[in-house]
C-alpha positions as CSV (number, residue, x, y, z in Angstrom):
1,M,14.9,-2.0,3.6
2,S,12.6,-1.1,0.7
3,G,10.3,-3.5,-1.1
4,F,12.3,-2.5,-4.2
5,Q,15.7,-3.0,-2.8
6,G,17.8,-5.1,-5.2
7,K,14.9,-5.6,-7.6
8,K,15.8,-5.4,-11.3
9,I,13.1,-3.4,-13.2
10,L,13.0,-3.1,-16.9
11,F,11.3,0.2,-17.5
12,G,9.8,0.8,-21.0
13,V,9.0,4.4,-22.0
14,T,6.9,5.1,-25.1
15,G,6.0,8.1,-27.2
16,S,3.5,10.1,-25.1
17,I,3.6,13.6,-23.6
18,A,3.2,11.8,-20.2
19,A,6.7,10.4,-20.6
20,F,8.1,13.4,-18.7
21,K,6.3,12.2,-15.6
22,T,8.0,8.9,-15.6
23,A,11.4,10.5,-15.2
24,G,10.3,11.1,-11.6
25,W,9.2,7.5,-11.3
26,V,12.7,6.3,-12.3
27,H,14.2,8.6,-9.7
28,S,11.9,7.3,-7.0
29,L,12.7,3.7,-7.8
30,T,16.4,4.3,-7.7
31,K,16.1,6.1,-4.3
32,E,14.4,3.0,-3.0
33,D,17.4,1.0,-4.2
34,A,15.8,-0.6,-7.2
35,M,18.1,-1.4,-10.2
36,V,16.4,0.3,-13.2
37,T,17.2,-0.2,-16.8
38,V,15.2,2.0,-19.2
39,V,14.2,1.0,-22.8
40,M,12.8,3.9,-24.9
41,T,11.0,3.7,-28.2
42,K,12.2,6.2,-30.8
43,A,9.0,8.1,-30.4
44,A,9.7,8.5,-26.7
45,T,13.0,10.2,-27.3
46,R,11.0,13.0,-29.0
47,F,9.5,13.9,-25.7
48,V,12.4,13.2,-23.2
49,T,16.0,12.5,-24.0
50,D,17.7,9.2,-23.2
51,L,20.3,11.2,-21.3
52,T,17.7,12.2,-18.8
53,F,16.8,8.6,-18.0
54,S,20.4,7.6,-18.0
55,A,21.3,10.2,-15.4
56,L,18.3,9.3,-13.2
57,S,18.8,5.5,-13.4
58,G,22.6,5.5,-13.4
59,N,22.4,3.0,-16.2
60,Q,22.7,3.0,-20.0
61,V,19.4,3.6,-21.8
62,H,18.5,1.4,-24.7
63,V,16.7,2.6,-27.8
64,E,18.0,0.8,-30.9
65,M,17.1,-2.7,-31.8
66,F,20.3,-3.1,-33.8
67,A,22.9,-1.5,-31.7
68,T,26.4,-1.1,-33.1
69,D,28.0,-2.2,-29.9
70,P,28.5,-6.0,-30.2
71,K,27.8,-6.4,-26.5
72,Q,24.2,-5.2,-27.1
73,A,23.6,-7.4,-30.1
74,M,21.3,-9.7,-28.1
75,A,19.8,-6.9,-25.9
76,H,16.2,-7.9,-26.8
77,I,16.9,-11.2,-25.1
78,T,19.2,-10.3,-22.3
79,L,17.4,-7.1,-21.0
80,S,14.1,-8.9,-20.1
81,A,15.8,-12.1,-19.1
82,D,17.6,-10.3,-16.3
83,A,14.6,-8.4,-15.0
84,D,12.4,-9.2,-12.0
85,I,9.5,-7.2,-13.5
86,I,8.7,-5.1,-16.6
87,L,7.0,-1.8,-16.3
88,I,5.8,0.1,-19.4
89,A,4.7,3.7,-18.7
90,P,3.4,5.6,-20.4
91,A,1.9,2.8,-22.7
92,T,0.6,4.3,-25.9
93,A,-2.2,2.8,-28.0
94,H,0.4,1.9,-30.6
95,T,2.6,0.0,-28.1
96,I,-0.4,-1.7,-26.6
97,A,-1.4,-2.9,-30.1
98,R,2.1,-4.1,-30.8
99,L,2.2,-6.2,-27.6
100,A,-1.4,-7.5,-28.1
101,H,-0.6,-8.9,-31.5
102,G,2.9,-10.1,-30.9
103,F,4.9,-7.6,-33.0
104,A,8.6,-7.4,-32.3
105,D,9.6,-4.5,-34.6
106,D,11.3,-2.4,-31.9
107,L,13.6,-3.2,-28.9
108,L,10.9,-2.7,-26.3
109,S,8.2,-5.0,-27.9
110,A,10.9,-7.6,-28.8
111,S,12.2,-7.6,-25.2
112,V,8.7,-8.2,-23.8
113,L,7.9,-10.9,-26.4
114,A,11.2,-12.6,-25.4
115,A,10.2,-12.8,-21.8
116,P,7.3,-15.3,-21.3
117,G,6.5,-15.8,-17.7
118,K,7.7,-12.3,-16.7
119,Q,5.2,-10.1,-15.0
120,V,4.5,-7.1,-17.2
121,V,2.7,-4.0,-15.8
122,L,1.2,-1.5,-18.3
123,C,0.2,2.1,-17.6
124,P,-1.9,3.3,-20.5
125,A,-1.8,7.0,-21.3
126,M,-3.5,8.6,-24.3
127,N,-6.4,10.7,-25.6
128,S,-9.7,9.7,-24.1
129,N,-11.2,8.8,-27.5
130,M,-8.2,6.6,-28.4
131,Y,-8.4,4.9,-25.0
132,A,-12.2,4.3,-25.4
133,H,-11.9,3.0,-28.9
134,R,-13.0,-0.6,-29.3
135,A,-9.6,-1.6,-30.9
136,T,-7.7,-0.3,-27.8
137,Q,-10.1,-1.9,-25.4
138,D,-9.9,-5.2,-27.3
139,N,-6.1,-5.1,-27.2
140,L,-6.1,-4.4,-23.5
141,N,-8.5,-7.3,-22.8
142,R,-6.2,-9.6,-24.9
143,L,-3.2,-8.5,-22.8
144,R,-5.2,-9.2,-19.6
145,E,-5.8,-12.7,-20.9
146,Y,-2.1,-13.1,-21.5
147,G,-1.5,-12.2,-17.8
148,Y,-0.4,-8.5,-18.2
149,V,-1.3,-6.3,-15.3
150,I,-3.1,-3.1,-16.5
151,V,-3.1,-0.1,-14.2
152,E,-6.2,1.8,-15.3
153,P,-5.5,5.4,-16.3
154,D,-6.8,8.4,-14.3
155,S,-9.5,10.7,-15.5
156,G,-9.2,14.5,-15.8
157,K,-7.9,17.2,-18.1
158,L,-5.5,15.9,-20.7
159,A,-2.6,17.6,-22.5
160,C,-4.7,17.9,-25.6
161,G,-7.4,19.9,-23.7
162,D,-10.0,17.1,-23.6
163,E,-11.3,15.7,-20.4
164,G,-11.8,12.0,-19.5
165,P,-9.9,8.8,-18.9
166,G,-6.4,8.6,-20.3
167,R,-4.2,10.4,-17.8
168,L,-1.1,8.5,-16.7
169,P,-2.0,7.1,-13.2
170,E,-0.4,8.6,-10.2
171,W,2.9,7.0,-9.1
172,G,1.5,6.0,-5.7
173,R,-1.0,3.7,-7.3
174,V,1.5,2.2,-9.7
175,R,4.0,1.8,-6.9
176,E,1.5,-0.3,-4.9
177,R,0.8,-2.5,-7.9
178,L,4.5,-3.1,-8.5
179,L,5.0,-4.0,-4.9
180,Y,2.0,-6.4,-5.0
181,C,3.5,-8.1,-8.1
182,L,7.0,-8.4,-6.6
183,N,5.9,-9.6,-3.1
184,R,5.4,-13.1,-1.7
185,H,1.6,-13.7,-1.3
186,D,1.7,-15.7,1.9
187,L,-1.5,-14.0,3.1
188,Q,-3.5,-14.9,0.0
189,E,-5.8,-17.2,1.8
190,H,-6.8,-14.7,4.4
191,H,-9.3,-12.0,4.8
192,V,-7.7,-9.5,7.2
193,L,-9.6,-6.9,9.3
194,I,-7.4,-4.0,10.6
195,T,-8.5,-1.0,12.7
196,A,-6.5,2.2,12.6
197,G,-6.4,5.8,13.8
198,P,-8.0,7.6,16.8
199,T,-11.7,7.9,17.7
200,R,-13.5,11.1,18.5
201,E,-15.9,11.3,21.4
202,D,-18.2,14.3,21.1
203,I,-18.6,16.8,23.9
204,D,-20.8,19.2,21.9
205,P,-21.1,20.1,18.2
206,A,-17.8,22.0,18.3
207,R,-15.6,19.9,20.7
208,Y,-14.5,16.3,21.2
209,L,-12.1,14.1,23.1
210,S,-9.5,12.2,21.1
211,N,-5.9,11.2,21.2
212,R,-2.6,11.7,19.3
213,S,-2.9,8.6,16.9
214,S,-2.2,9.4,13.3
215,G,-3.2,6.0,11.9
216,K,0.1,5.5,10.2
217,M,0.8,2.1,11.7
218,G,-2.6,0.7,10.9
219,Y,-2.5,2.0,7.4
220,A,1.0,0.6,6.9
221,L,-0.3,-2.8,8.1
222,A,-3.2,-2.5,5.6
223,R,-0.9,-1.7,2.7
224,T,1.6,-4.4,3.4
225,A,-1.1,-7.1,4.0
226,R,-2.6,-6.2,0.6
227,R,0.8,-6.5,-1.1
228,R,1.2,-10.0,0.4
229,G,-2.1,-11.0,-1.2
230,A,-4.6,-10.6,1.6
231,N,-8.2,-9.4,1.2
232,V,-8.0,-6.4,3.5
233,T,-10.8,-4.4,5.3
234,L,-9.7,-1.3,7.1
235,V,-11.9,0.2,9.8
236,T,-10.5,3.6,10.4
237,G,-11.0,6.6,12.6
238,P,-10.5,10.1,11.3
239,V,-7.0,10.5,9.8
240,A,-5.2,12.7,7.3
241,L,-4.0,9.7,5.2
242,E,-4.8,8.5,1.6
243,P,-6.8,5.3,1.5
244,P,-4.5,2.3,0.8
245,E,-4.7,1.0,-2.8
246,G,-6.9,-2.1,-3.1
247,V,-8.2,-2.0,0.4
248,E,-11.8,-1.8,1.5
249,V,-12.1,1.2,3.8
250,V,-14.8,1.6,6.4
251,P,-14.7,5.1,8.0
252,V,-15.9,5.7,11.5
253,L,-15.7,8.5,14.1
254,S,-16.5,7.3,17.6
255,A,-15.6,4.2,19.6
256,R,-19.2,3.0,19.5
257,E,-19.2,3.3,15.7
258,M,-15.9,1.4,15.5
259,F,-17.3,-1.3,17.9
260,D,-20.4,-1.7,15.7
261,A,-18.4,-1.9,12.4
262,V,-15.9,-4.5,13.8
263,M,-18.6,-6.7,15.3
264,Q,-20.4,-6.7,11.9
265,L,-17.2,-7.9,10.2
266,R,-15.5,-10.2,12.7
267,D,-17.2,-13.4,11.6
268,K,-16.1,-12.8,7.9
269,V,-12.4,-12.6,8.6
270,S,-9.6,-15.0,9.6
271,V,-7.1,-12.4,11.0
272,I,-8.0,-9.3,13.1
273,V,-5.4,-6.7,13.9
274,K,-6.5,-4.0,16.4
275,A,-4.1,-1.2,15.8
276,A,-6.6,1.7,16.4
277,A,-6.1,3.9,19.5
278,V,-9.7,3.7,20.7
279,A,-10.9,6.1,23.4
280,D,-11.4,4.3,26.7
281,F,-13.9,6.9,27.8
282,R,-16.6,9.2,26.3
283,P,-18.6,12.1,27.8
284,A,-21.6,10.9,29.7
285,K,-23.7,13.5,27.8
286,C,-23.2,15.3,24.5
287,G,-24.6,18.8,24.4
288,D,-27.0,19.6,21.6
289,Q,-25.6,23.1,21.3
290,K,-22.1,24.5,21.8
291,I,-21.4,24.8,25.5
292,K,-20.8,28.4,26.5
293,K,-18.1,29.5,29.0
294,A,-20.7,31.3,31.1
295,G,-22.4,28.9,33.4
296,A,-20.5,25.8,32.1
297,A,-19.7,23.0,34.6
298,D,-16.2,22.8,35.8
299,H,-15.9,19.1,34.9
300,I,-17.0,16.6,32.3
301,D,-18.5,13.3,33.5
302,L,-17.1,10.3,31.6
303,V,-18.3,6.8,31.0
304,L,-16.4,3.7,29.8
305,N,-16.6,2.7,26.2
306,Q,-16.9,-0.9,25.3
307,D,-13.6,-2.7,25.0
308,I,-13.5,-3.9,21.4
309,L,-10.4,-6.1,21.8
310,A,-11.7,-7.8,24.9
311,E,-15.0,-8.5,23.2
312,L,-13.1,-10.0,20.1
313,G,-11.1,-12.2,22.5
314,K,-14.3,-13.5,24.1
315,S,-16.0,-14.3,20.8
316,K,-12.9,-15.5,18.8
317,T,-13.8,-18.4,16.6
318,A,-11.7,-21.5,16.0
319,G,-8.8,-20.8,13.7
320,Q,-9.2,-17.0,14.0
321,F,-6.0,-15.1,14.7
322,L,-6.3,-12.0,17.0
323,V,-3.6,-9.3,17.3
324,G,-3.7,-6.4,19.8
325,F,-1.5,-3.3,20.2
326,A,-0.3,-2.0,23.5
327,A,0.9,1.6,23.4
328,E,2.8,1.9,26.7
329,S,5.0,4.5,28.4
330,E,6.3,2.2,31.2
331,N,6.3,-1.5,32.3
332,H,6.0,-2.5,28.7
333,L,6.5,-6.3,28.9
334,Q,4.4,-6.6,32.1
335,E,1.5,-4.7,30.6
336,G,1.8,-6.6,27.3
337,T,1.8,-10.0,29.0
338,R,-1.3,-9.0,31.1
339,K,-3.2,-7.9,28.0
340,L,-2.1,-11.0,26.0
341,K,-3.7,-13.3,28.6
342,E,-6.6,-11.2,29.8
343,K,-7.9,-10.5,26.2
344,N,-7.2,-13.9,24.8
345,L,-4.8,-12.7,22.1
346,D,-2.6,-14.7,19.8
347,L,0.0,-11.9,19.5
348,I,0.4,-8.4,21.0
349,V,2.6,-5.6,19.6
350,I,4.0,-3.4,22.3
351,N,5.5,0.0,21.4
352,D,7.0,2.7,23.6
353,I,4.9,5.9,23.0
354,A,7.4,7.9,25.0
355,G,10.3,7.4,22.5
356,E,11.3,10.2,20.3
357,N,11.0,8.1,17.1
358,T,8.4,5.6,18.3
359,G,5.5,7.7,19.6
360,F,2.5,9.1,17.8
361,D,2.6,10.8,14.4
362,V,6.1,9.7,13.4
363,D,7.2,7.5,10.4
364,T,9.3,5.1,12.4
365,N,8.5,2.6,15.1
366,Q,10.3,0.2,17.5
367,V,8.2,-2.6,18.8
368,T,8.3,-5.9,20.8
369,L,6.2,-8.8,19.5
370,L,4.9,-11.0,22.3
371,D,3.0,-14.3,22.0
372,K,2.7,-17.5,24.0
373,D,6.2,-18.6,22.9
374,G,7.9,-15.5,24.1
375,S,9.0,-12.0,22.9
376,T,10.9,-10.7,19.9
377,S,12.4,-7.2,19.8
378,V,12.1,-5.5,16.4
379,P,14.7,-2.7,15.8
380,L,13.8,0.9,14.9
381,L,12.4,0.7,11.4
382,S,9.9,2.6,9.2
383,K,6.3,1.8,9.9
384,E,6.0,-0.2,6.7
385,E,9.0,-2.3,7.5
386,T,7.7,-2.8,11.1
387,A,4.3,-3.9,9.6
388,D,6.1,-6.5,7.4
389,R,7.9,-7.8,10.5
390,I,4.6,-8.1,12.2
391,W,3.1,-10.0,9.2
392,D,6.2,-12.2,9.1
393,R,5.6,-13.3,12.7
394,I,1.8,-13.8,12.1
395,V,2.5,-16.0,9.1
396,E,5.1,-18.0,11.0
397,I,2.6,-18.7,13.8
398,L,-0.2,-19.5,11.4
399,Q,2.0,-21.9,9.5
400,K,3.2,-23.6,12.7
401,D,-0.4,-24.1,14.0
């Protein structure tokens, strides 16, 4: 399931050259099973045709305030009344001014005005000077006071040739803001600490020991926790992933760096999820120079790293919730039960790293959730869906306790 599945989104498109980008957004939303209805201003139809958005959304596109079809006579009321959320992208300076001052002289502005209490997400896109003008900034501030969500524009080269703020924000950032607005905020009272990714243990300046972790599960946990209202801090080893929107990211390399970062943060958080694949061992010595083949030793002496999860279990404060991960290739429940007790965990997530679709560096996972009340098997899902199932169980236990 997608976070957009079954959600009704009223998508307003206004007269900006950036309008062509939002055609891809509509396509992405429909692929995630959202029900998208597009309302275009007349100026927007000068840049992209209504037929384009109709084909991509699978629904009629609305432009005229006074439609000849009698069924559409009250469209300015019914369109927004039926929506779960309203997204306006690109939002021009003119549309922003209309909304800020309560004008209802076209179908889009009238639909928004007729929907008090509906969440409205605006994505401004315009020339940098227009965006920076005091009138535009005053209008945006007024809309914030009204409760509108403003996704700040990106900076860069604009279609007019100028450089600066005013570019339509990237879809990934807007997508996260929409999911945040649509989600239940059952983690709003919590500061969550999540660890993710592998660690690297240096052998010399050119080589290191590591593991196959991609960090995808930990990053999915961070994104979904943020969508559910949590204040999220992510301590992450080296990965090839974009930082999650709205999440504080603390980058580290080695197990010792991760240990230090987690210990500095542990007393500030209420929930800790240790999803990182931390190296159990490191080389006893790290060479100052690259080790040459000639004359090199035929073995590397290893020493144990500190067990971050065990240390967190020993020092867990009253009311703090601790989650561990067990990546196992055999005896899954036995190993999970042992770690749950030995490390004083409230919940452990066990996954089979030997599975074709559940191991390292894949986008799906199949886990077992184990706590003091027993185990729950989660079916094969995307890592984001798996993360939400994990948060569901955490919230269930927190509310029970």
